[in-house]
Each structure stands twice: as structure tokens, then as C-alpha cells.
N, C-alpha and C positions, 0 to 999 in steps of 0.2 A: 504493498497498501502504501502511498505515496505522501505520507506524514513522516513528520522530524520524528525521532527517537532519543530521547534524552534520559540520562539514566543516572542515579544518585548514590550518593557515597556520604559515609558521616564516619565511619573508620577509620582511625591514622595506622594504617599499617597493612601485611599480607596481600601488596600489590607486587606481582613479580612478574617481568620478561619472560624468564622460562616455564613459566606455570602455563600450561596450555588450555586450562579452563578458561584463562582471564582472556582466550581467543575467542571463546564462544558470547563472551560479553562486555567485558571495559573495551579490548582492544579490537572487536568486531568490526569490519569496515560499515555497516550499515547505521552504528552507532553514532549521532550528530553530534552530540555534546554532551559533559559529564559535571554535574550539577556538586559541588563540592563542598562541606560546609568549612573550611580551613583551607588556608595557605598551604598547609606541609601536606594534605592530599592532595593539590595539587602538584605539588612539585614531586611528589612519589610517581605519578603517572607522567609528567616532564621525564625523570629517571629513564622508566620502563617503558615509554611508547618506541619500538623499533623502527615503527614503519607508518606511512600516512602519517595526515597534520597531527598536532598536538591539539585534543579538544576539551578537554578539562578547564573549568574555571573555575571560583571560586567566589560562592554567593552566602555572606551569613546566616542563619537562620537566626531569626530575630523576634523578639520578646516583646509586650509592650506593659509600660508598668501599670495601667489600669490594670489588668488580668489581675494583679496583685493587694489594690487598695482597700478587698472585702475579710480579704485575711485575719484572724483576729488570733492572736496570742492563745496557746493550749495552756492549761493548767497543771505545771508539770510535777505538781505535788504528787498527782496520782499514779507517779514512776518511783515514787520517794525522795523525788528530789527538792533539798532545801529552798523556801524562795529565793535566799537571796545567794545562791550556788554563779557558782559562774560557769556555764552548759558549753561544750563542746561539743556540737552536731556533727556525725557523720551519716551521709543516706545514701545507701550502698550497699548491693548485694552480695556476698561474698562469693567473689570471681578469684582468679589469680591477679588478672590484671588491675583490681580496685586496689591491690596491697593496703586491706584490714590489717594482716598480724604486721603489718610498719607500725598503724598507729597503736596497737593494743602496746605495741613493745617500744614504742617513745615514754607512755607513760612511767620506764622504767628509769628515764632519764630526765624528770619535770622533778622539781625541788620537793620533799615529803611534805605533806599537811597543806596545804593547798587549797582553798575549798573550790577545786576544780572538779567536774562533772565531766563523765563521758557520756553521751546517750548515742546509741546505734539504731538505727530505723533499715530494716529488709531483713533478707532472708538469710539463712547458712550458718547462722550463727549458735546454734547444736552443735556445729561439728568438732568434734574428739580436740583436734588442735587450736581451734580458736579457742575452747573453754578453758584446754591449760594456759594458752595465753593470758586467760583475764584472770585465773585464779593466782597467777606466777606475780599478776603486775601490783605494786603497794597500791595502785589505786584500785583493787578490784572490789571494794563495796561502792567505789564510786562509779562502779560501771554499767550503764542500765541498758537494756533491750527491749525494745517497742516491738520488733517484729516486724513484718511489710505491712505496712498502711499504703493506701489509695492515694490517700492526700496526706503529704507529711509534714505541709506549710506552715500547717499551725504547729508544730515543734521545733520548725526550725526557725517563725516567726519569735517562739518566746527563748529561743537560743542566744547562747551572747556570740560564737565565733562557728560558721563553719569551717570542716575540714575534710578535705578528699585527697587520699595519700594514694591515689593510681600510680601504676608503675609503666605503663605503655597503655595507648591503644586509643584514648580519647578526642574525640572531633570534639565539639562544642559541647562540654558536661552542662543536662540541661539543670540539674539538680544546682550545680556551680552557679548557673545563670539565674535561678530561682532565687537564692542565698543572695546574690549579690541585688535583683530585684527588689528584695525585700530589706537591703539596704542593712544588711549584716558583713561583720568583718571577716573575709576568707583565706584559708592556706590551704594552696594546691601546690602540686609538683610541679617542678620548670620542666614538662613535657610539650611535645606536639601538642597544640588543640588550646592546652591549658596556658599557653604564652599570650597567644591570643586574646583572652580576655581578660589577663591581668596584668596589669603595666606596675610591674614589682615597686611596692612602697606604696603605691597612690591608688592603686583599688585593688591592694591586695599583696597578701606577699606569697613569693614561689620559694621553694625549699626543692633541693635535689630527692629524687627519688628513690626509696630505697632504703634512706638512709633515718632511723628514728632520732637518734641524738642531735640531728639539724631539724628535724620536724619538733622534737620537744622544745629547743630554744626558740622557734617560732609560737609556738602554741603561747608559750611562757613569757615572751615578749609582748603579745598579745593583751594577756589574760594583766601586765605588769603595768603596761603602760599606757593611760589611758587617751593620750593625744594622740597616739597612732592609731589606737583601736577607733577613733573620732573620726581622724583623717580619711581614712581607708573603707571605713564606712558608708562615709558621704561620699568617695571617690568611684566605690562598687556601684551604687545606685546612679552616680553622674554618666558612668561609663555606658550602663545598660541603656540611659536613654540613648546618648551624644552618637553611642558606636555599633549597637544592636539593637537596636527599636525595627520594629516589623515594617514599618512606615518604609524603609530605606530597602529593606529584603524586596518587599512589593516592587518598591522601583525598578532595583537591579535587575529581577526577576522579567519584570516586563521589559526592559530595553535588551536583555536576552533573546526574550523571544523575539522580538521584533528585528532583531539584527539575523535572528536564522531565517524569519522569514525572506526577508530582503536580500540576503547571503543567494537565495534558492529564487529570487525571484516572484515571492508567493505575495 
């Protein structure tokens, strides 16, 4: 059929020129364009495209701050979290790429006795390895598991800091975008995709992936430094409005569709 074929890619990695299956999908000559949600994904296609023209284009998946205006912070006392606690929240299922063990290990490097609580939202925390790390943590009694929730935003809104210790693979993390849209300070890892979201020290903090001690230092610095916390909270909300607004996504997509149509003489 004489229609344009546009594919989508939201995961960073696993695209290789020597993988023959990609020639039935992303590298197929019938493909007109590949919509990538961050620049690193586009660059991966550039590096691995052997034949024909480069067809990848970066268009960020924007959000609208108004989507979050009605979010009401949850009452964390239901999870046995004290009213004045500094709450570090992580919204992620337990998968190797998400780095949950790194965050649990980081609690061993945080100064003892701080009123810091850790709230995990997601599946997989009943895994024996995860349970073992929780039991070994000096903050074991301050670790709370909410399980999987369809709408974790009220918990995010009630928390003090959002942390995502991903090791690889992030496109544009929805949970991070949601936290930033709620004007929460964020600490995430310095991997492709994440570095598109956060400007270090301005709209969040970036730490090396897989480094529990570095993650602990970042968490503790946000807890101790109220001015830093305020700065990156406001910076996070501002960045979502200026660089990741849904209106810009719509404009970019429309322009790209028109480009493809014009290119074909349609």
C-alpha cells in the first residue's frame, strides 16, 4: 500500500547491524521513518545503519503539567511512615536494568540514624535476593514496600525525593517525568535517556550507574541541603514545562509528518 511506514523506538540499546531480525523491522527498506524518544537512540541507528539513508529522528514524548494539577498527596502514615520523615521514593518493578539492588545497597553508605525512609512501588520485591538486601540494610525498619499500584502519583507527591537507579536501557523514564512534573527533586543515573531529562545540579542530580556509595552521597546531600532541594525541585518543574511539554511534541510530529508527505509529493 502507498502509505508511509513510521516505527517507534523507546528503548536505548539492543540495535545491532549484525542482527538479521532488524532487517525485517527497523532496517527494512519499506520503513520511511523511525520515531526515537531520545538522541542516543537516534545515534544508535546512525551507527548501525549500513545501507540506505538514515531514517531515525528524535522527537521527545512530552507531558502536560496540567495533567498533574489534581494529584493529591497520599497519607503515608498508612505505610507506617512518620509524618515528618524524609521519604525517598522509587517507582519501578524489580528488573535487572532498573538497578534496585544498587539503591538498597546505598542505604549501607548513608549516615546512620537519619530520619530517612525508603518507599518502593512496584512488583518483584518478594524476590529472596531483594529481601536479603533489605534485611542487611541498616535502614531495614525504614524500608517500606507498597507493591504494584496503577496510580503511584499520590505517593510520589507525598514523598521528599524521587530516585531511579537504572543501569541501562532508559528511553525517557515516565516515572521520572511524572516526579519532575510534580516538582519533586530527582536523583537518577547518568545513562543515555536520563541525561536528556536532567541537567546536573539544575533540574536534578546525576550519579554513575551501579555505584551505591555515589548514590548514597547524592541522597544525603539532597536531605541535608534545603537550598539544593528547592533549586532542583523548581528546576525539574521548569524543565518539564519548557523542554518536555506535549505541545512541542505535537508541533514536532506534525512537522515531521508534513516533511514525509512533501518528500513523496503527497
